[in-house]
Backbone bond lengths (Angstrom), bond angles and torsions (degrees), N, CA, C in turn:
res aa  C-N    CA-C-N  psi(-1)  N-CA   C-N-CA  omega(-1)  CA-C   N-CA-C  phi
1 X - - - 1.448 - - 1.525 107.91 -
2 X 1.314 115.89 145.16 1.460 120.63 174.69 1.527 109.08 -100.41
3 X 1.323 115.43 130.21 1.465 121.32 176.59 1.522 106.73 -124.70
4 X 1.331 115.56 112.50 1.466 121.63 -175.90 1.532 110.14 49.63
5 X 1.337 114.95 46.99 1.470 124.85 176.55 1.520 115.00 69.48
6 X 1.333 117.85 13.02 1.469 121.85 176.70 1.522 109.40 -115.03
7 X 1.327 115.56 137.84 1.461 121.67 -179.61 1.530 111.07 -68.72
8 X 1.324 115.81 134.19 1.467 121.82 177.90 1.528 107.71 -143.60
9 X 1.316 117.38 129.94 1.467 120.97 -178.87 1.516 110.97 -91.30
10 X 1.320 114.42 139.81 1.462 120.57 172.86 1.519 107.83 -101.25
11 X 1.319 117.46 127.93 1.456 121.27 -179.93 1.515 111.72 -85.72
12 X 1.335 116.44 -21.45 1.461 122.14 -179.75 1.521 109.21 -158.21
13 X 1.318 116.23 167.65 1.461 119.93 176.17 1.521 108.78 -63.98
14 X 1.306 114.70 137.76 1.465 120.16 -176.94 1.527 107.82 -148.45
15 X 1.318 115.40 146.75 1.462 118.30 177.75 1.528 109.25 -77.94
16 X 1.297 115.29 157.83 1.459 120.26 177.22 1.523 109.82 -58.18
17 X 1.321 117.72 -41.85 1.468 121.77 178.58 1.527 111.34 -59.28
18 X 1.345 117.23 -45.69 1.463 120.84 179.38 1.526 110.98 -62.68
19 X 1.324 116.23 -41.53 1.467 120.45 179.89 1.523 110.38 -62.48
20 X 1.326 116.71 -49.48 1.463 120.73 -178.24 1.529 110.96 -62.62
21 X 1.322 116.75 -40.80 1.468 120.70 178.75 1.521 111.18 -64.76
22 X 1.328 116.80 -40.17 1.467 120.15 -179.09 1.523 112.10 -66.57
23 X 1.337 116.60 -22.24 1.472 121.86 179.18 1.524 111.52 -99.06
24 X 1.347 117.14 8.98 1.468 124.16 177.30 1.532 114.45 61.02
25 X 1.334 116.81 33.39 1.466 119.66 174.44 1.522 109.29 -76.32
26 X 1.316 117.07 139.97 1.460 122.43 173.05 1.526 105.99 -85.87
27 X 1.318 116.06 102.64 1.461 121.98 -172.15 1.518 112.51 -59.57
28 X 1.314 117.41 -26.89 1.471 119.79 -179.77 1.529 112.07 -73.74
29 X 1.342 117.48 -12.92 1.458 120.74 -175.29 1.523 113.92 -118.54
30 X 1.343 116.75 20.37 1.465 119.48 179.51 1.523 111.11 -132.88
31 X 1.317 114.61 162.11 1.465 123.00 168.54 1.520 105.54 -126.86
32 X 1.341 115.92 145.20 1.461 120.37 -176.21 1.519 110.12 -125.32
33 X 1.324 114.51 133.37 1.451 122.14 173.68 1.532 106.95 -114.19
34 X 1.311 116.74 123.90 1.463 122.60 179.54 1.523 107.88 -114.95
35 X 1.319 115.90 117.69 1.465 121.46 -178.84 1.531 111.68 51.81
36 X 1.319 114.81 46.04 1.470 124.58 175.98 1.525 114.45 69.82
37 X 1.344 117.62 18.95 1.470 121.67 176.00 1.523 108.74 -128.72
38 X 1.333 115.93 133.04 1.461 121.24 178.09 1.527 109.41 -65.97
39 X 1.328 115.79 135.64 1.467 121.41 178.07 1.523 108.01 -103.87
40 X 1.327 116.05 125.94 1.462 121.63 176.87 1.525 109.59 -68.11
41 X 1.322 116.80 141.73 1.466 120.86 179.93 1.533 111.59 -55.40
42 X 1.315 117.38 -33.36 1.466 120.49 -179.16 1.534 112.09 -67.57
43 X 1.337 117.04 -15.74 1.457 121.16 -179.50 1.526 113.80 -100.55
44 X 1.318 118.23 0.47 1.471 120.78 -177.14 1.530 112.34 -58.27
45 X 1.333 117.42 -40.99 1.467 120.26 -175.61 1.526 112.79 -74.44
46 X 1.325 117.85 -24.82 1.466 120.46 -177.27 1.526 113.00 -100.97
47 X 1.327 117.27 -4.97 1.459 121.11 178.47 1.521 108.98 -87.68
48 X 1.334 115.58 116.07 1.472 121.53 -178.64 1.527 108.68 -97.04
49 X 1.325 114.78 129.06 1.463 121.03 -178.56 1.520 111.24 -84.97
50 X 1.327 115.11 146.18 1.463 122.95 176.08 1.522 108.32 -118.06
51 X 1.327 116.77 155.68 1.459 120.86 -178.52 1.527 112.02 -63.51
52 X 1.322 117.72 -21.10 1.471 121.49 -179.56 1.531 113.10 -89.09
53 X 1.322 118.31 0.31 1.468 122.48 -177.24 1.522 112.64 -75.12
54 X 1.327 113.87 160.95 1.459 122.09 174.03 1.522 108.11 -125.65
55 X 1.329 115.98 122.06 1.469 122.28 -179.45 1.525 109.72 -112.26
56 X 1.306 115.81 137.62 1.460 121.91 168.82 1.512 105.68 -121.83
57 X 1.320 116.61 124.19 1.466 122.45 -178.45 1.517 107.98 -116.91
58 X 1.316 116.15 122.12 1.457 121.97 -176.01 1.522 109.00 -115.55
59 X 1.325 116.09 131.06 1.477 122.09 178.55 1.516 109.29 -93.17
60 X 1.326 116.66 140.54 1.453 121.68 172.35 1.519 108.40 -85.59
61 X 1.312 116.78 134.96 1.451 122.26 -179.14 1.520 107.85 -123.70
62 X 1.340 115.66 127.75 1.454 119.86 178.44 1.526 110.50 -80.94
63 X 1.273 114.94 155.99 1.462 118.81 178.97 1.519 109.51 -166.61
64 X 1.297 114.30 -179.49 1.456 115.20 -177.82 1.480 112.89 -153.34
């Protein structure tokens, strides 16, 4: 699987929510694109990742 253009292996099927939690992402401060489609936060737990997937994870940054 590609995560932000870096290769990452999946050892087993895992939900997007489990993956993000295991990598310590703050879900309230990110947006996720899976295979070039935005994933709604409400779908994180039911979206199952495959080794052939491509994820882009974007962090929100505050500023002024």
